mmCIF file of the N, C-alpha and C atoms, coordinates in Angstrom:
data_MODEL
# 
_entry.id   MODEL 
# 
loop_
_atom_site.group_PDB 
_atom_site.id 
_atom_site.type_symbol 
_atom_site.label_atom_id 
_atom_site.label_alt_id 
_atom_site.label_comp_id 
_atom_site.label_asym_id 
_atom_site.label_entity_id 
_atom_site.label_seq_id 
_atom_site.pdbx_PDB_ins_code 
_atom_site.Cartn_x 
_atom_site.Cartn_y 
_atom_site.Cartn_z 
_atom_site.occupancy 
_atom_site.B_iso_or_equiv 
_atom_site.pdbx_formal_charge 
_atom_site.auth_seq_id 
_atom_site.auth_comp_id 
_atom_site.auth_asym_id 
_atom_site.auth_atom_id 
_atom_site.pdbx_PDB_model_num 
ATOM 1   N N  . GLY A 1 1  ? 99.920  112.886 102.526 1.00 0.00 ? 1  GLY A N  1 
ATOM 2   C CA . GLY A 1 1  ? 99.359  114.272 103.561 1.00 0.00 ? 1  GLY A CA 1 
ATOM 3   C C  . GLY A 1 1  ? 97.643  114.266 103.835 1.00 0.00 ? 1  GLY A C  1 
ATOM 4   N N  . ARG A 1 2  ? 96.828  112.922 102.710 1.00 0.00 ? 2  ARG A N  1 
ATOM 5   C CA . ARG A 1 2  ? 96.071  112.169 103.704 1.00 0.00 ? 2  ARG A CA 1 
ATOM 6   C C  . ARG A 1 2  ? 96.399  111.400 104.848 1.00 0.00 ? 2  ARG A C  1 
ATOM 7   N N  . SER A 1 3  ? 95.030  112.083 105.951 1.00 0.00 ? 3  SER A N  1 
ATOM 8   C CA . SER A 1 3  ? 94.578  110.858 106.670 1.00 0.00 ? 3  SER A CA 1 
ATOM 9   C C  . SER A 1 3  ? 93.859  109.682 106.586 1.00 0.00 ? 3  SER A C  1 
ATOM 10  N N  . CYS A 1 4  ? 94.117  108.687 107.142 1.00 0.00 ? 4  CYS A N  1 
ATOM 11  C CA . CYS A 1 4  ? 92.605  107.855 106.814 1.00 0.00 ? 4  CYS A CA 1 
ATOM 12  C C  . CYS A 1 4  ? 91.152  107.784 107.350 1.00 0.00 ? 4  CYS A C  1 
ATOM 13  N N  . PRO A 1 5  ? 90.463  107.440 106.336 1.00 0.00 ? 5  PRO A N  1 
ATOM 14  C CA . PRO A 1 5  ? 90.793  106.544 106.086 1.00 0.00 ? 5  PRO A CA 1 
ATOM 15  C C  . PRO A 1 5  ? 90.266  106.962 103.972 1.00 0.00 ? 5  PRO A C  1 
ATOM 16  N N  . GLU A 1 6  ? 91.366  108.365 103.636 1.00 0.00 ? 6  GLU A N  1 
ATOM 17  C CA . GLU A 1 6  ? 90.858  108.652 102.815 1.00 0.00 ? 6  GLU A CA 1 
ATOM 18  C C  . GLU A 1 6  ? 92.025  107.322 101.674 1.00 0.00 ? 6  GLU A C  1 
ATOM 19  N N  . PRO A 1 7  ? 92.955  107.399 102.062 1.00 0.00 ? 7  PRO A N  1 
ATOM 20  C CA . PRO A 1 7  ? 93.922  106.860 101.760 1.00 0.00 ? 7  PRO A CA 1 
ATOM 21  C C  . PRO A 1 7  ? 93.763  105.483 101.009 1.00 0.00 ? 7  PRO A C  1 
ATOM 22  N N  . VAL A 1 8  ? 92.595  104.492 102.326 1.00 0.00 ? 8  VAL A N  1 
ATOM 23  C CA . VAL A 1 8  ? 92.507  103.376 101.239 1.00 0.00 ? 8  VAL A CA 1 
ATOM 24  C C  . VAL A 1 8  ? 91.157  103.925 100.549 1.00 0.00 ? 8  VAL A C  1 
ATOM 25  N N  . LEU A 1 9  ? 90.780  105.171 100.438 1.00 0.00 ? 9  LEU A N  1 
ATOM 26  C CA . LEU A 1 9  ? 89.136  105.190 99.484  1.00 0.00 ? 9  LEU A CA 1 
ATOM 27  C C  . LEU A 1 9  ? 89.942  105.154 97.931  1.00 0.00 ? 9  LEU A C  1 
ATOM 28  N N  . LEU A 1 10 ? 91.060  106.116 97.938  1.00 0.00 ? 10 LEU A N  1 
ATOM 29  C CA . LEU A 1 10 ? 91.143  106.658 96.679  1.00 0.00 ? 10 LEU A CA 1 
ATOM 30  C C  . LEU A 1 10 ? 91.999  105.122 95.685  1.00 0.00 ? 10 LEU A C  1 
ATOM 31  N N  . THR A 1 11 ? 92.601  105.077 96.752  1.00 0.00 ? 11 THR A N  1 
ATOM 32  C CA . THR A 1 11 ? 92.866  102.895 96.790  1.00 0.00 ? 11 THR A CA 1 
ATOM 33  C C  . THR A 1 11 ? 91.999  102.114 95.581  1.00 0.00 ? 11 THR A C  1 
ATOM 34  N N  . LYS A 1 12 ? 91.129  101.384 96.313  1.00 0.00 ? 12 LYS A N  1 
ATOM 35  C CA . LYS A 1 12 ? 89.924  101.262 96.538  1.00 0.00 ? 12 LYS A CA 1 
ATOM 36  C C  . LYS A 1 12 ? 89.755  101.950 94.598  1.00 0.00 ? 12 LYS A C  1 
ATOM 37  N N  . LYS A 1 13 ? 89.871  102.852 94.569  1.00 0.00 ? 13 LYS A N  1 
ATOM 38  C CA . LYS A 1 13 ? 88.592  103.651 93.957  1.00 0.00 ? 13 LYS A CA 1 
ATOM 39  C C  . LYS A 1 13 ? 89.808  102.890 92.015  1.00 0.00 ? 13 LYS A C  1 
ATOM 40  N N  . ALA A 1 14 ? 91.227  103.765 92.029  1.00 0.00 ? 14 ALA A N  1 
ATOM 41  C CA . ALA A 1 14 ? 91.488  103.425 90.955  1.00 0.00 ? 14 ALA A CA 1 
ATOM 42  C C  . ALA A 1 14 ? 92.305  101.948 91.424  1.00 0.00 ? 14 ALA A C  1 
ATOM 43  N N  . LEU A 1 15 ? 92.269  100.402 91.647  1.00 0.00 ? 15 LEU A N  1 
ATOM 44  C CA . LEU A 1 15 ? 91.703  100.129 92.026  1.00 0.00 ? 15 LEU A CA 1 
ATOM 45  C C  . LEU A 1 15 ? 90.693  99.298  90.985  1.00 0.00 ? 15 LEU A C  1 
ATOM 46  N N  . ALA A 1 16 ? 90.127  99.440  90.729  1.00 0.00 ? 16 ALA A N  1 
ATOM 47  C CA . ALA A 1 16 ? 88.484  99.375  90.230  1.00 0.00 ? 16 ALA A CA 1 
ATOM 48  C C  . ALA A 1 16 ? 88.953  99.966  88.828  1.00 0.00 ? 16 ALA A C  1 
ATOM 49  N N  . GLN A 1 17 ? 89.545  101.125 89.097  1.00 0.00 ? 17 GLN A N  1 
ATOM 50  C CA . GLN A 1 17 ? 89.900  101.218 87.761  1.00 0.00 ? 17 GLN A CA 1 
ATOM 51  C C  . GLN A 1 17 ? 91.047  100.552 86.685  1.00 0.00 ? 17 GLN A C  1 
ATOM 52  N N  . SER A 1 18 ? 92.138  99.812  87.686  1.00 0.00 ? 18 SER A N  1 
ATOM 53  C CA . SER A 1 18 ? 93.122  99.320  86.663  1.00 0.00 ? 18 SER A CA 1 
ATOM 54  C C  . SER A 1 18 ? 93.341  97.716  86.951  1.00 0.00 ? 18 SER A C  1 
ATOM 55  N N  . PHE A 1 19 ? 94.588  97.349  85.731  1.00 0.00 ? 19 PHE A N  1 
ATOM 56  C CA . PHE A 1 19 ? 93.628  95.724  86.022  1.00 0.00 ? 19 PHE A CA 1 
ATOM 57  C C  . PHE A 1 19 ? 95.568  95.593  86.194  1.00 0.00 ? 19 PHE A C  1 
ATOM 58  N N  . GLN A 1 20 ? 96.670  96.754  85.843  1.00 0.00 ? 20 GLN A N  1 
ATOM 59  C CA . GLN A 1 20 ? 97.599  96.206  85.974  1.00 0.00 ? 20 GLN A CA 1 
ATOM 60  C C  . GLN A 1 20 ? 98.428  96.390  87.344  1.00 0.00 ? 20 GLN A C  1 
ATOM 61  N N  . GLY A 1 21 ? 97.641  97.029  88.173  1.00 0.00 ? 21 GLY A N  1 
ATOM 62  C CA . GLY A 1 21 ? 98.185  97.596  89.773  1.00 0.00 ? 21 GLY A CA 1 
ATOM 63  C C  . GLY A 1 21 ? 98.317  98.973  90.049  1.00 0.00 ? 21 GLY A C  1 
ATOM 64  N N  . LEU A 1 22 ? 98.897  99.186  90.799  1.00 0.00 ? 22 LEU A N  1 
ATOM 65  C CA . LEU A 1 22 ? 99.499  100.956 90.243  1.00 0.00 ? 22 LEU A CA 1 
ATOM 66  C C  . LEU A 1 22 ? 99.984  101.575 92.175  1.00 0.00 ? 22 LEU A C  1 
ATOM 67  N N  . GLN A 1 23 ? 101.241 102.138 91.768  1.00 0.00 ? 23 GLN A N  1 
ATOM 68  C CA . GLN A 1 23 ? 101.070 103.084 93.227  1.00 0.00 ? 23 GLN A CA 1 
ATOM 69  C C  . GLN A 1 23 ? 100.503 103.274 94.143  1.00 0.00 ? 23 GLN A C  1 
ATOM 70  N N  . VAL A 1 24 ? 101.098 104.621 95.196  1.00 0.00 ? 24 VAL A N  1 
ATOM 71  C CA . VAL A 1 24 ? 100.450 104.410 95.952  1.00 0.00 ? 24 VAL A CA 1 
ATOM 72  C C  . VAL A 1 24 ? 101.531 105.546 97.270  1.00 0.00 ? 24 VAL A C  1 
ATOM 73  N N  . LEU A 1 25 ? 101.021 106.792 96.756  1.00 0.00 ? 25 LEU A N  1 
ATOM 74  C CA . LEU A 1 25 ? 102.636 107.419 97.846  1.00 0.00 ? 25 LEU A CA 1 
ATOM 75  C C  . LEU A 1 25 ? 101.817 108.241 99.268  1.00 0.00 ? 25 LEU A C  1 
ATOM 76  N N  . VAL A 1 26 ? 102.320 107.546 100.459 1.00 0.00 ? 26 VAL A N  1 
ATOM 77  C CA . VAL A 1 26 ? 101.952 108.533 101.962 1.00 0.00 ? 26 VAL A CA 1 
ATOM 78  C C  . VAL A 1 26 ? 103.208 108.919 102.627 1.00 0.00 ? 26 VAL A C  1 
ATOM 79  N N  . ASP A 1 27 ? 102.998 109.885 103.786 1.00 0.00 ? 27 ASP A N  1 
ATOM 80  C CA . ASP A 1 27 ? 103.322 110.076 104.579 1.00 0.00 ? 27 ASP A CA 1 
ATOM 81  C C  . ASP A 1 27 ? 103.530 109.366 105.696 1.00 0.00 ? 27 ASP A C  1 
ATOM 82  N N  . ASN A 1 28 ? 102.938 108.590 106.721 1.00 0.00 ? 28 ASN A N  1 
ATOM 83  C CA . ASN A 1 28 ? 102.770 108.197 107.693 1.00 0.00 ? 28 ASN A CA 1 
ATOM 84  C C  . ASN A 1 28 ? 102.566 106.579 107.860 1.00 0.00 ? 28 ASN A C  1 
ATOM 85  N N  . THR A 1 29 ? 103.247 105.838 108.432 1.00 0.00 ? 29 THR A N  1 
ATOM 86  C CA . THR A 1 29 ? 102.916 104.295 109.047 1.00 0.00 ? 29 THR A CA 1 
ATOM 87  C C  . THR A 1 29 ? 101.262 103.922 109.008 1.00 0.00 ? 29 THR A C  1 
ATOM 88  N N  . THR A 1 30 ? 100.461 104.448 109.753 1.00 0.00 ? 30 THR A N  1 
ATOM 89  C CA . THR A 1 30 ? 98.997  103.764 109.846 1.00 0.00 ? 30 THR A CA 1 
ATOM 90  C C  . THR A 1 30 ? 98.646  103.622 108.358 1.00 0.00 ? 30 THR A C  1 
ATOM 91  N N  . ALA A 1 31 ? 98.323  104.478 107.467 1.00 0.00 ? 31 ALA A N  1 
ATOM 92  C CA . ALA A 1 31 ? 98.617  105.074 106.245 1.00 0.00 ? 31 ALA A CA 1 
ATOM 93  C C  . ALA A 1 31 ? 98.714  103.230 104.820 1.00 0.00 ? 31 ALA A C  1 
ATOM 94  N N  . LYS A 1 32 ? 100.215 103.451 105.636 1.00 0.00 ? 32 LYS A N  1 
ATOM 95  C CA . LYS A 1 32 ? 101.082 102.802 104.438 1.00 0.00 ? 32 LYS A CA 1 
ATOM 96  C C  . LYS A 1 32 ? 100.157 100.847 105.264 1.00 0.00 ? 32 LYS A C  1 
ATOM 97  N N  . ASN A 1 33 ? 99.924  100.792 106.833 1.00 0.00 ? 33 ASN A N  1 
ATOM 98  C CA . ASN A 1 33 ? 99.374  99.669  107.467 1.00 0.00 ? 33 ASN A CA 1 
ATOM 99  C C  . ASN A 1 33 ? 98.169  99.404  106.367 1.00 0.00 ? 33 ASN A C  1 
ATOM 100 N N  . ASN A 1 34 ? 97.864  100.023 106.518 1.00 0.00 ? 34 ASN A N  1 
ATOM 101 C CA . ASN A 1 34 ? 95.922  100.054 106.172 1.00 0.00 ? 34 ASN A CA 1 
ATOM 102 C C  . ASN A 1 34 ? 95.570  100.120 104.716 1.00 0.00 ? 34 ASN A C  1 
ATOM 103 N N  . VAL A 1 35 ? 96.486  101.135 103.467 1.00 0.00 ? 35 VAL A N  1 
ATOM 104 C CA . VAL A 1 35 ? 96.395  100.447 102.168 1.00 0.00 ? 35 VAL A CA 1 
ATOM 105 C C  . VAL A 1 35 ? 97.234  99.146  101.809 1.00 0.00 ? 35 VAL A C  1 
ATOM 106 N N  . ALA A 1 36 ? 98.483  98.990  102.328 1.00 0.00 ? 36 ALA A N  1 
ATOM 107 C CA . ALA A 1 36 ? 98.816  97.455  102.208 1.00 0.00 ? 36 ALA A CA 1 
ATOM 108 C C  . ALA A 1 36 ? 97.578  96.242  103.091 1.00 0.00 ? 36 ALA A C  1 
ATOM 109 N N  . ARG A 1 37 ? 96.546  96.191  103.666 1.00 0.00 ? 37 ARG A N  1 
ATOM 110 C CA . ARG A 1 37 ? 96.371  95.324  104.600 1.00 0.00 ? 37 ARG A CA 1 
ATOM 111 C C  . ARG A 1 37 ? 94.673  94.879  103.641 1.00 0.00 ? 37 ARG A C  1 
ATOM 112 N N  . PHE A 1 38 ? 94.908  95.812  103.755 1.00 0.00 ? 38 PHE A N  1 
ATOM 113 C CA . PHE A 1 38 ? 93.216  96.724  101.911 1.00 0.00 ? 38 PHE A CA 1 
ATOM 114 C C  . PHE A 1 38 ? 93.855  95.768  101.434 1.00 0.00 ? 38 PHE A C  1 
ATOM 115 N N  . ALA A 1 39 ? 94.832  96.232  100.781 1.00 0.00 ? 39 ALA A N  1 
ATOM 116 C CA . ALA A 1 39 ? 95.294  95.217  99.082  1.00 0.00 ? 39 ALA A CA 1 
ATOM 117 C C  . ALA A 1 39 ? 95.307  94.449  99.212  1.00 0.00 ? 39 ALA A C  1 
ATOM 118 N N  . GLU A 1 40 ? 95.914  92.968  100.502 1.00 0.00 ? 40 GLU A N  1 
ATOM 119 C CA . GLU A 1 40 ? 96.565  92.560  100.612 1.00 0.00 ? 40 GLU A CA 1 
ATOM 120 C C  . GLU A 1 40 ? 95.468  91.401  100.911 1.00 0.00 ? 40 GLU A C  1 
ATOM 121 N N  . ASN A 1 41 ? 94.243  92.458  101.705 1.00 0.00 ? 41 ASN A N  1 
ATOM 122 C CA . ASN A 1 41 ? 92.723  91.457  101.967 1.00 0.00 ? 41 ASN A CA 1 
ATOM 123 C C  . ASN A 1 41 ? 91.886  90.846  100.701 1.00 0.00 ? 41 ASN A C  1 
ATOM 124 N N  . ARG A 1 42 ? 92.435  91.942  99.928  1.00 0.00 ? 42 ARG A N  1 
ATOM 125 C CA . ARG A 1 42 ? 91.178  91.461  98.064  1.00 0.00 ? 42 ARG A CA 1 
ATOM 126 C C  . ARG A 1 42 ? 92.367  90.214  97.124  1.00 0.00 ? 42 ARG A C  1 
ATOM 127 N N  . GLY A 1 43 ? 93.356  89.862  97.923  1.00 0.00 ? 43 GLY A N  1 
ATOM 128 C CA . GLY A 1 43 ? 94.635  89.476  96.672  1.00 0.00 ? 43 GLY A CA 1 
ATOM 129 C C  . GLY A 1 43 ? 95.531  90.296  95.928  1.00 0.00 ? 43 GLY A C  1 
ATOM 130 N N  . TYR A 1 44 ? 96.366  91.241  96.909  1.00 0.00 ? 44 TYR A N  1 
ATOM 131 C CA . TYR A 1 44 ? 96.562  92.326  95.493  1.00 0.00 ? 44 TYR A CA 1 
ATOM 132 C C  . TYR A 1 44 ? 98.150  91.665  96.200  1.00 0.00 ? 44 TYR A C  1 
ATOM 133 N N  . LYS A 1 45 ? 99.358  91.803  95.914  1.00 0.00 ? 45 LYS A N  1 
ATOM 134 C CA . LYS A 1 45 ? 100.928 91.808  95.971  1.00 0.00 ? 45 LYS A CA 1 
ATOM 135 C C  . LYS A 1 45 ? 101.146 93.395  96.181  1.00 0.00 ? 45 LYS A C  1 
ATOM 136 N N  . VAL A 1 46 ? 101.410 93.147  97.339  1.00 0.00 ? 46 VAL A N  1 
ATOM 137 C CA . VAL A 1 46 ? 101.877 94.744  97.577  1.00 0.00 ? 46 VAL A CA 1 
ATOM 138 C C  . VAL A 1 46 ? 103.949 94.663  98.178  1.00 0.00 ? 46 VAL A C  1 
ATOM 139 N N  . ALA A 1 47 ? 104.509 96.016  97.648  1.00 0.00 ? 47 ALA A N  1 
ATOM 140 C CA . ALA A 1 47 ? 106.104 95.464  98.635  1.00 0.00 ? 47 ALA A CA 1 
ATOM 141 C C  . ALA A 1 47 ? 106.283 97.399  98.366  1.00 0.00 ? 47 ALA A C  1 
ATOM 142 N N  . VAL A 1 48 ? 106.803 97.529  99.527  1.00 0.00 ? 48 VAL A N  1 
ATOM 143 C CA . VAL A 1 48 ? 106.930 98.439  100.457 1.00 0.00 ? 48 VAL A CA 1 
ATOM 144 C C  . VAL A 1 48 ? 108.153 98.983  99.872  1.00 0.00 ? 48 VAL A C  1 
ATOM 145 N N  . ALA A 1 49 ? 108.240 99.991  99.762  1.00 0.00 ? 49 ALA A N  1 
ATOM 146 C CA . ALA A 1 49 ? 109.459 101.201 99.620  1.00 0.00 ? 49 ALA A CA 1 
ATOM 147 C C  . ALA A 1 49 ? 109.673 102.421 100.630 1.00 0.00 ? 49 ALA A C  1 
ATOM 148 N N  . GLU A 1 50 ? 110.349 102.911 101.177 1.00 0.00 ? 50 GLU A N  1 
ATOM 149 C CA . GLU A 1 50 ? 110.865 104.195 102.105 1.00 0.00 ? 50 GLU A CA 1 
ATOM 150 C C  . GLU A 1 50 ? 111.885 105.110 101.573 1.00 0.00 ? 50 GLU A C  1 
ATOM 151 N N  . ALA A 1 51 ? 111.302 106.760 101.196 1.00 0.00 ? 51 ALA A N  1 
ATOM 152 C CA . ALA A 1 51 ? 112.708 107.531 101.099 1.00 0.00 ? 51 ALA A CA 1 
ATOM 153 C C  . ALA A 1 51 ? 112.315 108.482 101.704 1.00 0.00 ? 51 ALA A C  1 
ATOM 154 N N  . GLY A 1 52 ? 113.107 109.586 102.842 1.00 0.00 ? 52 GLY A N  1 
ATOM 155 C CA . GLY A 1 52 ? 112.516 110.575 102.754 1.00 0.00 ? 52 GLY A CA 1 
ATOM 156 C C  . GLY A 1 52 ? 111.179 111.273 103.915 1.00 0.00 ? 52 GLY A C  1 
ATOM 157 N N  . GLY A 1 53 ? 110.551 109.414 104.438 1.00 0.00 ? 53 GLY A N  1 
ATOM 158 C CA . GLY A 1 53 ? 109.671 109.781 105.225 1.00 0.00 ? 53 GLY A CA 1 
ATOM 159 C C  . GLY A 1 53 ? 108.578 109.752 104.439 1.00 0.00 ? 53 GLY A C  1 
ATOM 160 N N  . THR A 1 54 ? 108.105 109.224 102.949 1.00 0.00 ? 54 THR A N  1 
ATOM 161 C CA . THR A 1 54 ? 107.525 109.220 102.287 1.00 0.00 ? 54 THR A CA 1 
ATOM 162 C C  . THR A 1 54 ? 107.686 107.144 101.560 1.00 0.00 ? 54 THR A C  1 
ATOM 163 N N  . PHE A 1 55 ? 106.268 106.846 101.990 1.00 0.00 ? 55 PHE A N  1 
ATOM 164 C CA . PHE A 1 55 ? 106.192 104.726 101.085 1.00 0.00 ? 55 PHE A CA 1 
ATOM 165 C C  . PHE A 1 55 ? 105.264 104.854 99.731  1.00 0.00 ? 55 PHE A C  1 
ATOM 166 N N  . THR A 1 56 ? 106.487 104.110 99.816  1.00 0.00 ? 56 THR A N  1 
ATOM 167 C CA . THR A 1 56 ? 106.171 103.522 98.422  1.00 0.00 ? 56 THR A CA 1 
ATOM 168 C C  . THR A 1 56 ? 105.167 102.558 98.131  1.00 0.00 ? 56 THR A C  1 
ATOM 169 N N  . LEU A 1 57 ? 104.039 101.894 97.906  1.00 0.00 ? 57 LEU A N  1 
ATOM 170 C CA . LEU A 1 57 ? 103.457 101.068 98.513  1.00 0.00 ? 57 LEU A CA 1 
ATOM 171 C C  . LEU A 1 57 ? 103.238 100.623 96.948  1.00 0.00 ? 57 LEU A C  1 
ATOM 172 N N  . THR A 1 58 ? 103.499 99.486  95.924  1.00 0.00 ? 58 THR A N  1 
ATOM 173 C CA . THR A 1 58 ? 103.876 99.854  94.741  1.00 0.00 ? 58 THR A CA 1 
ATOM 174 C C  . THR A 1 58 ? 102.476 97.810  94.910  1.00 0.00 ? 58 THR A C  1 
ATOM 175 N N  . VAL A 1 59 ? 101.256 98.639  94.202  1.00 0.00 ? 59 VAL A N  1 
ATOM 176 C CA . VAL A 1 59 ? 100.489 97.170  94.340  1.00 0.00 ? 59 VAL A CA 1 
ATOM 177 C C  . VAL A 1 59 ? 100.087 96.743  92.907  1.00 0.00 ? 59 VAL A C  1 
ATOM 178 N N  . GLY A 1 60 ? 99.791  95.955  92.742  1.00 0.00 ? 60 GLY A N  1 
ATOM 179 C CA . GLY A 1 60 ? 100.246 94.480  91.604  1.00 0.00 ? 60 GLY A CA 1 
ATOM 180 C C  . GLY A 1 60 ? 98.928  92.821  92.018  1.00 0.00 ? 60 GLY A C  1 
ATOM 181 N N  . LYS A 1 61 ? 98.535  92.560  91.318  1.00 0.00 ? 61 LYS A N  1 
ATOM 182 C CA . LYS A 1 61 ? 98.330  90.756  90.370  1.00 0.00 ? 61 LYS A CA 1 
ATOM 183 C C  . LYS A 1 61 ? 99.683  89.808  91.245  1.00 0.00 ? 61 LYS A C  1 
# 
């Protein structure tokens, strides 16, 4: 339910604290695309799943 750029900023903060990666849940396509692009541009792999209007992005090395 958060609007951009908040999901990207929260992802950036979480990645700075996590060595194992993380899962990000968003509920709109724009946030999904922005978070995925942000992570991929920093060398992370991103897997996306969608269920019931919620996108789960699994971000890891």
